[in-house]
C-alpha positions in Angstrom: 6.9 13.7 -15.8 6.9 11.9 -12.4 5.6 14.2 -9.7 5.0 14.2 -6.0 2.6 16.6 -4.3 2.9 17.0 -0.5 -0.2 18.6 1.0 0.3 19.6 4.7 -1.3 21.6 7.5 0.9 23.6 9.8 1.0 22.8 13.5 -1.6 25.4 14.4 -4.0 24.3 11.6 -4.1 27.8 10.2 -2.2 27.3 7.0 -2.3 24.7 4.3 0.6 24.2 2.0 1.1 22.3 -1.2 4.6 21.5 -2.4 5.1 20.2 -5.9 8.1 18.0 -6.6 9.3 16.3 -9.8 12.0 14.0 -11.0 14.2 16.1 -13.2 17.3 13.9 -13.5 17.1 12.1 -16.8 19.2 9.2 -15.4 16.3 8.3 -13.2 13.9 7.8 -16.2 14.6 4.0 -16.2 14.1 3.7 -12.5 10.7 2.3 -11.5 8.5 4.8 -9.8 8.2 2.7 -6.7 12.0 2.6 -6.4 12.5 6.3 -6.3 13.6 7.9 -3.1 12.6 11.2 -1.6 15.9 12.7 -2.7 15.1 11.8 -6.3 12.5 14.6 -6.4 13.3 18.3 -6.8 11.0 21.0 -5.3 9.4 23.0 -8.1 6.8 25.1 -6.4 5.2 25.7 -3.0 1.9 27.4 -2.4 0.4 28.4 0.9 -3.3 29.0 1.7 -5.2 30.4 4.7 -7.2 27.6 6.2 -10.4 29.7 6.5 -10.3 30.3 2.7 -9.8 26.6 2.1 -12.7 25.7 4.5 -15.0 28.2 2.7 -14.1 26.7 -0.7 -14.7 23.2 0.5 -18.1 24.3 1.7 -19.0 25.5 -1.8 -17.8 22.5 -3.6 -14.8 20.8 -5.3 -14.9 23.1 -8.3 -14.5 26.2 -6.1 -11.7 24.5 -4.1 -9.8 23.8 -7.3 -10.2 27.4 -8.4 -8.9 28.5 -5.0 -5.9 26.1 -5.1 -4.8 27.2 -8.6 -2.5 30.2 -8.8 -0.3 31.8 -11.3 2.6 29.6 -10.4 0.6 26.4 -9.5 -1.8 25.4 -12.2 -2.2 21.6 -12.4 -4.3 20.0 -15.1 -7.9 19.1 -14.3 -7.1 15.5 -13.4 -4.3 16.4 -11.0 -6.2 19.4 -9.6 -9.1 17.1 -8.8 -6.9 14.5 -7.0 -5.2 17.3 -5.1 -8.5 18.9 -4.1 -9.8 15.5 -2.9 -6.7 15.1 -0.8 -7.1 18.6 0.7 -10.7 17.7 1.7 -9.5 14.4 3.2 -6.7 16.2 5.1 -9.1 18.9 6.5 -11.6 16.2 7.5 -8.9 14.3 9.5 -7.4 16.5 12.2 -5.0 13.7 13.3 -3.2 13.7 9.9 -0.7 16.5 9.2 0.2 15.6 5.6 -0.7 13.6 2.5 1.7 12.7 -0.3 0.3 12.1 -3.8 2.4 10.5 -6.6 1.6 10.9 -10.2 3.2 9.8 -13.5 1.8 11.4 -16.6 3.4 9.0 -19.0 0.0 7.4 -19.5 -1.4 10.8 -20.7 1.4 11.1 -23.3 0.8 7.6 -24.8 -3.0 7.8 -25.0 -3.0 11.2 -26.6 -5.5 14.0 -26.1 -9.2 13.4 -26.1 -11.3 14.8 -28.9 -13.3 17.7 -27.6 -15.2 18.5 -30.7 -15.3 17.2 -34.2 -15.3 19.6 -37.1 
């Protein structure tokens, strides 16, 4: 699935939001990722967080931030969650930026297969 995550801070700096978009139109499967337009993505989920909670989680570490960002409706895999958390840290550290967009194509995960966690 080809996804876009928009991480943004509101104008007051009090709320952080993460919006998850995906390409859901099968006709766009053959279109190169770099050629997709903003209208090619469909909003799947939006999560909002209090900036104080986010700042406290950042102070503890990336693992705590990932735990804070994950919700019942927003639960990205570890690889995505780490990239999103790193972008949140970057956004919070740069008050002049108001949003960061991340693009991800999980096609590579599907072709490589799952890693072996333990051998029996």
